[in-house]
VMD Tcl script that draws the C-alpha trace (Angstrom):
set ca {
  {34.80 56.56 62.33}
  {32.24 53.20 62.98}
  {32.80 52.76 59.52}
  {36.69 52.01 60.23}
  {36.23 50.56 63.34}
  {34.07 47.52 61.72}
  {37.05 47.68 58.86}
  {39.53 46.67 61.33}
  {36.72 44.42 63.22}
  {36.33 42.13 60.30}
  {39.85 42.45 59.03}
  {40.95 40.92 62.53}
  {38.83 38.02 61.75}
  {40.36 37.41 57.98}
  {37.48 38.45 56.53}
  {37.62 38.94 52.66}
  {35.51 41.93 52.56}
  {35.68 44.74 49.77}
  {34.10 48.04 51.99}
  {32.32 50.66 51.00}
  {31.86 54.09 53.62}
  {28.94 56.45 53.43}
  {28.64 59.32 55.24}
  {25.19 59.71 54.76}
  {24.70 62.89 57.43}
  {27.37 64.29 55.80}
  {24.87 63.57 52.33}
  {27.04 61.18 50.91}
  {24.34 58.22 50.08}
  {24.56 55.01 47.84}
  {23.15 55.74 43.96}
  {22.24 51.95 43.49}
  {21.07 49.21 45.71}
  {23.29 47.16 43.42}
  {26.73 48.86 45.00}
  {26.84 46.62 48.56}
  {25.69 42.83 48.92}
  {25.10 43.60 52.20}
  {24.46 47.17 54.33}
  {25.48 47.74 57.54}
  {24.22 51.22 59.65}
  {26.24 51.81 62.38}
  {26.07 53.44 65.45}
  {25.14 57.38 65.94}
  {24.62 59.97 68.92}
  {21.45 60.58 67.26}
  {18.07 58.58 68.39}
  {15.26 57.28 65.58}
  {12.69 59.86 66.90}
  {15.13 63.00 66.09}
  {13.64 64.91 62.65}
  {17.06 65.04 60.97}
  {16.73 65.46 57.11}
  {19.66 62.21 57.08}
  {17.26 60.62 59.66}
  {14.09 61.12 57.43}
  {16.09 60.04 54.56}
  {17.71 56.81 55.90}
  {13.94 55.88 57.13}
  {12.53 55.82 53.48}
  {15.94 54.25 52.42}
  {15.40 51.30 54.52}
  {11.73 50.36 53.96}
  {12.99 50.58 49.89}
  {15.99 48.06 50.67}
  {14.14 45.73 52.80}
  {11.20 45.44 49.90}
  {13.99 44.68 47.42}
  {15.33 42.41 49.21}
  {18.26 43.74 50.43}
  {20.69 42.25 53.40}
  {20.37 44.50 56.40}
  {22.83 44.78 59.56}
  {22.63 46.78 62.65}
  {24.78 47.49 65.14}
  {23.24 50.20 68.34}
  {21.74 53.10 66.46}
  {21.08 50.72 63.25}
  {18.78 47.71 64.88}
  {17.09 50.62 66.40}
  {15.92 52.31 63.42}
  {16.11 49.43 61.43}
  {13.06 48.15 63.91}
  {11.79 51.16 63.83}
  {11.05 51.64 60.62}
  {9.86 47.92 59.87}
  {6.94 48.12 62.10}
  {8.60 47.57 65.70}
  {9.13 50.28 68.04}
  {12.75 52.27 69.36}
  {13.46 54.88 71.75}
  {14.89 56.02 75.17}
  {14.68 53.37 77.68}
  {13.19 53.80 81.34}
  {16.02 51.53 82.45}
  {18.26 54.26 81.56}
  {21.97 53.86 80.14}
  {23.21 50.21 79.29}
  {26.09 50.63 79.59}
  {29.79 48.26 79.95}
  {29.88 44.65 79.50}
  {26.77 43.20 79.55}
  {24.98 39.45 78.88}
  {22.32 38.13 77.05}
  {20.88 35.19 76.64}
  {20.45 33.11 73.19}
  {16.30 32.94 72.33}
  {16.28 31.41 68.61}
  {18.35 30.64 65.92}
  {18.10 31.19 62.30}
  {19.08 28.81 59.66}
  {22.20 30.09 59.16}
  {23.67 30.33 62.52}
  {25.46 26.87 63.09}
  {26.23 27.33 66.75}
  {25.59 26.27 70.27}
  {26.32 29.51 72.32}
  {23.78 29.47 75.38}
  {24.64 33.90 76.22}
  {27.08 35.91 74.85}
  {28.82 38.96 76.12}
  {29.40 42.41 74.38}
  {30.78 45.80 75.07}
  {27.24 48.13 75.08}
  {27.14 52.03 75.27}
  {23.34 52.89 74.61}
  {19.93 54.54 76.54}
  {17.42 54.01 73.43}
  {16.97 50.53 72.57}
  {14.47 48.26 70.69}
  {11.38 48.52 72.92}
  {8.85 46.25 70.25}
  {10.62 43.78 67.31}
  {9.30 44.52 63.90}
  {6.55 42.65 61.91}
  {8.03 39.03 61.53}
  {11.20 39.36 63.52}
  {12.54 36.82 66.32}
  {14.36 37.67 68.99}
  {18.05 36.51 69.34}
  {19.20 37.09 72.11}
  {18.37 39.22 75.13}
  {17.96 39.77 78.98}
  {16.09 41.62 81.70}
  {17.46 44.87 81.02}
  {17.60 44.72 76.87}
  {14.88 42.84 76.01}
  {15.68 42.77 72.43}
  {19.18 43.02 72.14}
  {19.47 41.06 69.19}
  {16.76 40.04 66.56}
  {16.41 38.98 63.22}
  {14.08 38.61 60.22}
  {14.56 35.46 58.06}
  {17.82 35.31 56.53}
  {17.56 39.54 55.14}
  {17.85 41.15 58.91}
  {19.88 41.44 61.83}
  {20.11 43.79 64.61}
  {22.77 43.94 67.27}
  {22.35 46.51 69.83}
  {25.82 45.29 71.51}
  {29.09 46.91 70.11}
  {31.82 44.00 68.59}
  {33.35 46.68 67.08}
  {34.40 48.54 70.23}
  {37.81 47.46 72.05}
  {37.63 48.56 76.02}
  {40.13 51.39 75.57}
  {37.59 53.00 73.16}
  {34.61 52.58 75.64}
  {37.12 53.91 78.70}
  {37.32 56.87 76.82}
  {33.60 57.72 74.95}
  {31.83 56.68 78.40}
  {33.44 59.83 80.80}
  {32.29 62.24 77.75}
  {28.35 61.09 78.75}
  {28.79 60.65 82.39}
  {26.39 63.91 83.37}
  {23.80 62.01 81.79}
  {25.16 58.30 82.84}
  {25.44 59.41 86.59}
  {28.79 58.36 88.42}
  {27.66 55.47 90.58}
  {26.72 53.62 87.34}
  {29.77 54.88 85.19}
  {32.14 52.99 87.97}
  {30.37 50.09 88.19}
  {30.73 49.64 83.92}
  {34.20 50.51 84.51}
  {35.30 47.74 87.26}
  {33.64 45.09 85.10}
  {35.42 45.64 81.71}
  {37.19 42.62 83.39}
  {35.40 40.34 81.64}
  {35.66 37.86 78.61}
  {33.47 39.08 75.58}
  {32.29 37.51 72.53}
  {33.30 39.84 69.99}
  {35.04 37.21 67.57}
  {32.29 34.49 68.05}
  {30.17 37.51 67.12}
  {32.07 38.74 64.30}
  {31.87 34.97 62.44}
  {28.27 35.13 62.87}
  {27.90 38.81 61.10}
  {30.62 37.30 58.16}
  {27.87 34.23 58.13}
  {24.75 36.34 57.54}
  {27.14 38.83 54.97}
  {28.54 35.52 52.94}
  {24.70 34.63 52.31}
  {24.29 38.06 50.45}
  {27.90 37.14 48.50}
  {26.06 33.48 47.74}
  {22.91 35.06 46.41}
  {24.70 37.58 44.07}
  {27.06 34.73 42.54}
}
mol new
graphics top color blue
foreach p $ca { graphics top sphere $p radius 0.5 }
foreach p [lrange $ca 0 end-1] q [lrange $ca 1 end] { graphics top cylinder $p $q radius 0.2 }
display resetview
């Protein structure tokens, strides 16, 4: 599951985190906002516009958690549903699938990000994306293909469209399952670009810095 992928990803960075996994599409929900210092919403095969019961419940939960000043992180589907329910908009991109290695330019830096990096590369696999940022949000990174590839709201919300937790092997197994939708030519181009270096380790430290803010606030 994506939750276990993130556990392995953070552990590889020597993170000292305790984890709780909630399979919300199967009805597993936190009983209290006190159960975690920060909350990460991972990827999903569903879209924010799908009328599945768990998505409708997640929309309510996001608004409640945001009002209660919880720290919220999202990756892929995560930033889409965060943006969609905090005053922005997410949906299918008219540009189609974004897959493989993508480069985005850093546009704004939150106070908690002590880093002079100008561009970041990550693995991507998405057809939906954030088309309009939510209220109070600033663009962290973007490109012509995905203008809102990363955004933040102060020290409370952080969203990334790319997948720092993915390995190349996993992406090479995943994408062929979507070949009919992606198209053979685009799929082949994405595989040819997988040799490029990516910044998942750097991004991991950004995520951990953000989570540390939440842990510090609780201590």
